C-alpha positions as CSV (number, residue, x, y, z in Angstrom):
1,X,150.9,98.7,159.4
2,X,150.6,101.8,161.7
3,X,149.7,103.8,158.6
4,X,147.0,101.4,157.6
5,X,145.6,101.4,161.2
6,X,145.4,105.2,161.1
7,X,143.7,105.1,157.7
8,X,141.1,102.6,158.9
9,X,140.4,104.8,162.0
10,X,140.0,107.9,159.8
11,X,137.6,106.1,157.5
12,X,135.6,104.8,160.5
13,X,135.4,108.3,162.1
14,X,134.2,109.8,158.8
15,X,131.5,107.2,158.4
16,X,130.4,107.6,162.0
17,X,130.1,111.4,161.7
18,X,128.0,110.9,158.6
19,X,125.7,108.3,160.3
20,X,125.3,110.6,163.4
21,X,124.2,113.4,161.1
22,X,121.5,111.1,159.5
23,X,120.3,109.7,162.8
24,X,117.0,111.1,164.1
25,X,117.5,113.7,166.9
26,X,121.1,114.0,165.9
27,X,123.3,116.0,168.2
28,X,125.2,117.4,165.3
29,X,122.0,118.6,163.6
30,X,121.0,120.4,166.8
31,X,124.4,122.1,167.0
32,X,124.5,123.3,163.4
33,X,120.8,124.0,162.9
34,X,120.1,125.7,166.2
35,X,117.7,128.7,165.6
36,X,118.0,131.9,167.6
37,X,115.3,132.3,170.3
38,X,112.6,134.8,169.1
39,X,111.4,137.5,171.5
40,X,107.8,137.0,172.6
41,X,105.5,139.0,174.8
42,X,106.3,138.5,178.4
43,X,103.7,136.4,180.2
44,X,103.9,135.7,183.9
45,X,103.3,132.0,184.5
46,X,103.2,131.0,188.1
47,X,105.8,128.6,189.0
48,X,104.6,125.1,189.8
49,X,106.7,122.9,191.9
50,X,107.0,119.5,190.3
51,X,108.3,116.6,192.3
52,X,110.5,114.3,190.3
53,X,108.9,110.9,189.6
54,X,110.5,108.1,191.5
55,X,111.1,106.1,188.3
56,X,113.0,109.1,186.8
57,X,115.3,109.3,189.8
58,X,115.9,105.6,189.8
59,X,116.8,105.5,186.1
60,X,119.1,108.5,186.1
61,X,121.1,107.8,189.2
62,X,122.8,104.7,187.7
63,X,123.6,106.7,184.6
64,X,125.3,109.4,186.6
65,X,127.3,106.7,188.3
66,X,128.1,105.2,184.8
67,X,129.3,108.6,183.6
68,X,131.6,109.1,186.6
69,X,133.0,105.5,186.2
70,X,133.7,106.0,182.5
71,X,135.6,109.3,183.2
72,X,137.7,107.4,185.8
73,X,138.5,104.7,183.2
74,X,136.3,102.0,184.7
75,X,134.6,101.4,181.3
76,X,133.2,97.9,182.1
77,X,131.5,99.2,185.3
78,X,130.1,102.1,183.3
79,X,128.6,100.0,180.6
80,X,127.1,97.6,183.1
81,X,125.6,100.5,185.1
82,X,124.1,101.8,181.9
83,X,122.6,98.5,180.9
84,X,121.1,98.2,184.4
85,X,119.0,101.3,184.0
86,X,115.3,100.9,183.5
87,X,115.4,102.1,180.0
88,X,119.0,101.9,178.6
89,X,118.0,102.5,175.0
90,X,116.8,106.0,176.1
91,X,120.4,106.9,176.9
92,X,122.0,105.8,173.7
93,X,123.3,109.4,173.0
94,X,125.6,109.0,176.0
95,X,126.7,105.6,174.8
96,X,127.5,107.1,171.4
97,X,129.8,109.7,173.0
98,X,131.5,106.9,174.9
99,X,132.0,104.9,171.7
100,X,133.5,107.9,169.9
101,X,136.0,108.4,172.8
102,X,137.0,104.8,172.8
103,X,137.4,104.8,169.0
104,X,139.8,107.7,169.1
105,X,142.1,105.9,171.5
106,X,142.3,102.5,169.8
107,X,145.7,103.1,168.2
108,X,147.2,103.7,171.7
109,X,145.7,100.9,173.7
110,X,147.5,97.8,175.0
111,X,146.3,94.3,174.8
112,X,144.3,94.4,178.0
113,X,142.7,97.7,177.2
114,X,141.6,96.5,173.8
115,X,140.1,93.4,175.4
116,X,138.1,95.6,177.8
117,X,136.9,97.8,175.0
118,X,135.7,94.7,173.1
119,X,133.8,93.6,176.2
120,X,132.3,97.1,176.5
121,X,131.1,97.0,172.9
122,X,129.7,93.5,173.1
123,X,127.7,94.6,176.2
124,X,126.2,97.4,174.2
125,X,125.4,95.0,171.4
126,X,123.6,92.7,173.8
127,X,121.2,95.6,174.4
128,X,121.2,97.0,170.8
129,X,122.3,94.2,168.5
130,X,122.2,96.1,165.2
131,X,123.6,99.4,166.4
132,X,125.8,100.7,163.6
133,X,128.3,102.6,165.8
134,X,128.8,99.6,168.1
135,X,129.2,97.1,165.3
136,X,131.7,99.3,163.6
137,X,133.8,99.8,166.7
138,X,133.7,96.0,167.3
139,X,135.2,95.5,163.9
140,X,137.9,98.2,164.5
141,X,138.9,96.6,167.8
142,X,139.4,93.2,166.2
143,X,141.6,95.0,163.6
144,X,143.6,96.7,166.3
145,X,144.1,93.3,168.0
146,X,145.5,91.9,164.8
147,X,142.4,89.6,164.3
148,X,142.0,90.6,160.7
149,X,139.7,87.8,159.7
150,X,137.3,88.7,162.5
151,X,137.4,92.3,161.5
152,X,136.6,91.5,157.9
153,X,133.7,89.2,159.1
154,X,132.3,92.0,161.2
155,X,132.4,94.6,158.4
156,X,130.7,92.1,156.1
157,X,128.0,91.6,158.7
158,X,127.7,95.4,158.9
159,X,127.3,95.7,155.1
160,X,124.6,93.0,155.2
161,X,122.7,95.0,157.8
162,X,123.2,98.4,156.1
163,X,123.6,97.7,152.3
164,X,122.9,101.3,151.5
165,X,126.3,102.3,152.9
166,X,128.4,101.3,150.0
167,X,131.5,102.9,151.5
168,X,131.8,99.8,153.6
169,X,132.6,97.8,150.5
170,X,135.8,99.8,150.0
171,X,136.8,99.1,153.6
172,X,136.2,95.4,153.2
173,X,138.1,95.2,149.9
174,X,141.1,97.0,151.5
175,X,141.1,94.7,154.5
176,X,140.9,91.6,152.4
177,X,143.7,92.7,150.1
178,X,145.9,93.5,153.2
179,X,145.1,90.1,154.8
180,X,145.8,88.2,151.6
181,X,149.2,89.9,151.3
182,X,149.9,88.9,155.0
183,X,149.0,85.3,154.4
184,X,151.2,85.2,151.2
185,X,154.1,86.5,153.1
186,X,153.7,83.6,155.6
187,X,153.2,81.1,152.8
188,X,150.0,80.2,154.6
189,X,148.4,78.7,151.5
190,X,145.7,76.6,153.3
191,X,144.4,79.6,155.2
192,X,144.4,81.6,152.0
193,X,142.2,79.0,150.3
194,X,139.9,78.6,153.3
195,X,139.3,82.3,153.8
196,X,139.3,83.0,150.1
197,X,136.3,80.8,149.6
198,X,134.4,82.7,152.3
199,X,135.3,86.1,150.9
200,X,134.7,85.0,147.3
201,X,131.1,84.3,148.2
202,X,130.8,88.0,149.1
203,X,132.8,89.3,146.2
204,X,132.5,86.7,143.5
205,X,134.3,88.7,140.8
206,X,137.2,89.9,142.9
207,X,140.4,89.5,141.0
208,X,142.7,89.8,144.0
209,X,140.9,87.0,145.8
210,X,140.8,84.7,142.8
211,X,144.5,85.4,142.1
212,X,145.5,84.7,145.7
213,X,143.6,81.4,145.7
214,X,145.0,80.3,142.3
215,X,148.5,81.0,143.5
216,X,147.9,79.0,146.7
217,X,146.6,76.0,144.8
218,X,149.6,76.1,142.5
219,X,151.9,76.3,145.5
220,X,150.2,73.1,146.8
221,X,150.3,71.4,143.4
222,X,146.5,71.5,143.1
223,X,146.5,72.2,139.4
224,X,142.9,71.0,139.0
225,X,141.5,73.5,141.6
226,X,143.6,76.3,140.0
227,X,142.2,75.5,136.6
228,X,138.6,75.5,137.9
229,X,139.0,78.9,139.4
230,X,140.5,80.3,136.2
231,X,137.8,78.7,134.1
232,X,135.2,81.0,135.8
233,X,136.9,84.1,134.4
234,X,136.3,85.8,131.1
235,X,139.0,86.0,128.5
236,X,139.5,89.7,129.4
237,X,139.9,88.9,133.1
238,X,142.5,86.2,132.2
239,X,144.6,89.0,130.7
240,X,144.6,90.9,134.0
241,X,148.1,91.6,135.2
242,X,147.4,89.6,138.4
243,X,146.0,86.6,136.5
244,X,148.1,86.3,133.3
245,X,151.3,85.2,135.1
246,X,149.4,82.5,137.0
247,X,147.7,81.3,133.9
248,X,151.1,80.9,132.2
249,X,152.5,79.1,135.3
250,X,149.5,76.7,135.2
251,X,150.0,76.1,131.4
252,X,153.7,75.3,132.0
253,X,152.8,72.9,134.8
254,X,150.3,71.0,132.7
255,X,152.7,70.8,129.7
256,X,155.6,69.2,131.5
257,X,156.4,65.5,131.3
258,X,155.3,63.9,134.5
259,X,156.3,60.6,136.2
260,X,153.6,59.2,138.4
261,X,154.7,56.6,141.1
262,X,153.0,53.2,140.8
263,X,152.4,50.4,143.2
264,X,152.7,46.9,141.7
265,X,149.8,44.5,142.5
266,X,150.6,41.2,140.7
267,X,150.6,42.0,137.0
268,X,148.9,45.3,137.5
269,X,149.9,48.8,138.6
270,X,147.9,51.1,141.0
271,X,148.3,54.8,141.3
272,X,146.7,57.6,143.3
273,X,144.3,60.0,141.7
274,X,142.1,62.8,143.0
275,X,138.5,63.0,142.1
276,X,136.1,65.7,143.5
277,X,138.8,66.5,146.1
278,X,139.1,62.9,147.3
279,X,142.2,60.6,147.0
280,X,141.1,57.5,145.0
281,X,143.3,54.4,144.2
282,X,143.0,53.3,140.6
283,X,144.5,50.4,138.7
284,X,145.6,51.1,135.2
285,X,143.5,49.2,132.7
286,X,144.2,50.1,129.1
287,X,141.5,47.7,128.0
288,X,138.8,49.8,129.7
289,X,137.3,52.6,127.7
290,X,136.1,54.5,130.8
291,X,137.3,54.9,134.4
292,X,135.2,53.1,137.0
293,X,135.1,53.3,140.8
294,X,134.0,50.7,143.3
295,X,130.9,51.3,145.4
296,X,133.0,52.1,148.5
297,X,135.0,54.7,146.6
298,X,131.9,56.3,145.2
299,X,130.5,56.7,148.8
300,X,133.5,59.1,149.5
301,X,132.4,61.6,146.9
302,X,128.7,60.9,146.3
303,X,127.7,64.5,147.3
304,X,130.2,66.2,145.0
305,X,129.2,64.6,141.7
306,X,126.1,64.6,139.5
307,X,124.3,61.7,137.9
308,X,124.4,61.4,134.1
309,X,122.6,58.2,133.1
310,X,122.9,54.4,133.1
311,X,124.6,52.5,130.3
312,X,125.0,48.8,129.3
313,X,128.7,47.9,129.3
314,X,130.7,44.8,128.8
315,X,132.6,43.6,131.9
316,X,134.5,40.4,132.9
317,X,131.2,39.2,134.3
318,X,129.2,39.9,131.1
319,X,126.9,42.7,130.0
320,X,125.6,44.8,132.9
321,X,123.9,48.1,133.6
322,X,126.3,50.7,135.1
323,X,125.4,54.2,136.4
324,X,127.6,57.1,135.2
325,X,128.4,60.3,137.0
326,X,130.3,63.5,136.3
327,X,132.8,65.2,138.6
328,X,134.4,68.6,138.4
329,X,137.5,66.8,137.2
330,X,140.2,64.2,137.8
331,X,143.8,64.9,138.7
332,X,146.8,62.6,138.6
333,X,150.0,64.3,139.6
334,X,149.5,67.7,138.1
335,X,147.7,66.4,135.0
336,X,143.9,66.9,135.0
337,X,140.8,66.6,132.9
338,X,137.8,68.7,133.5
339,X,135.0,67.7,133.7
340,X,135.4,64.0,134.0
341,X,132.9,61.1,133.6
342,X,133.2,57.7,135.4
343,X,131.1,54.7,136.0
344,X,130.4,52.9,139.3
345,X,130.9,49.2,139.7
346,X,128.1,48.7,142.2
347,X,128.9,45.0,142.7
348,X,132.5,45.8,143.7
349,X,133.1,47.0,147.2
350,X,136.8,46.4,147.8
351,X,140.1,47.1,146.1
352,X,141.0,49.9,143.7
353,X,138.9,51.2,140.8
354,X,140.0,51.2,137.2
355,X,141.7,54.0,135.3
356,X,140.4,53.8,131.8
357,X,141.3,55.4,128.4
358,X,139.0,58.3,128.8
359,X,141.9,59.8,130.8
360,X,144.9,58.1,129.3
361,X,144.1,58.9,125.7
362,X,144.7,62.6,126.2
363,X,148.4,61.9,126.8
364,X,151.3,60.0,125.3
365,X,151.9,57.5,128.1
366,X,154.1,54.6,128.9
367,X,154.8,52.5,132.0
368,X,158.4,52.3,133.2
369,X,158.3,48.8,134.8
370,X,161.8,49.0,136.2
371,X,161.1,52.2,138.1
372,X,157.4,51.5,138.6
373,X,156.3,54.8,137.1
374,X,153.6,56.0,134.7
375,X,155.1,58.5,132.3
376,X,152.6,61.1,131.0
377,X,153.7,63.4,128.1
378,X,151.5,66.1,126.5
379,X,150.2,65.2,123.1
């Protein structure tokens, strides 16, 4: 971990030197490009006594106090005195020197000192919200505090503001990879999925992120979600060394014989399915050609499905018009079908829906009445 911290600090310092060189009125450019003073004819110019303007004195006195306080280690007093000057943005070069000094000490700071540096940086950002150096140091402080998700978020924000600095992408990728490994070590699968969704929106083709999320879904027995992630990959990507073992594990899971617990209701059996991420109670109905949900069940997932059409179907109450929808898939146990169509029984508001043959026909199935289990075997 200490090696990675030093590596991050070196990368940050390198970027900062580069951006300082590119900045107008750069201190580095003045140092390296200074021209020798040319000899000119001596001209006597009478000295003119110029009284310093009152505003100038007022603006520089607080800065002098700020410099003294910073040298004494009172960094919060220093930044507040700087921000209280009449024109704080005119003194950014001094602030940049402070930021560089603070960045060089990050690896040796304790918890309280890191908290003070973070407050220092955030005070600078309240005056100059898009300043590159301050935003970068803010991200580095979060990393030094062990707040890796916050550090990644700050670097992503920095890349959005400065997309021309493609070097930031490498830093983000390295931080994400490190955090995914940390979450895996902790078996923190829910956090892996939650953060992975955020990071995947930034790096939609990232194999490490997709692999980590698939592994997390498999660990949580969410075979459907794992399958949906893998379905977005090309055939070549599925052969990647990080993806191929997960694809094999998913195939083994879906090929196993599965016994689904049932709840008896009179002469019928009810099981728990998952549609569009929602737990839905369905009663097995081998006489129904399609699966159907009640109006109340449909309300749970109405925003995660898409309308297909309306069809005339035969029900116990005669011929009726039924709207049909499509979800990303249905999962019962570890068995899933993607995508998946179902109808909505708009006149039914209570009780379970119906599990029809549009799911069951894909398996050899039987009901063990003694154990109250639905046995699903791959065809």
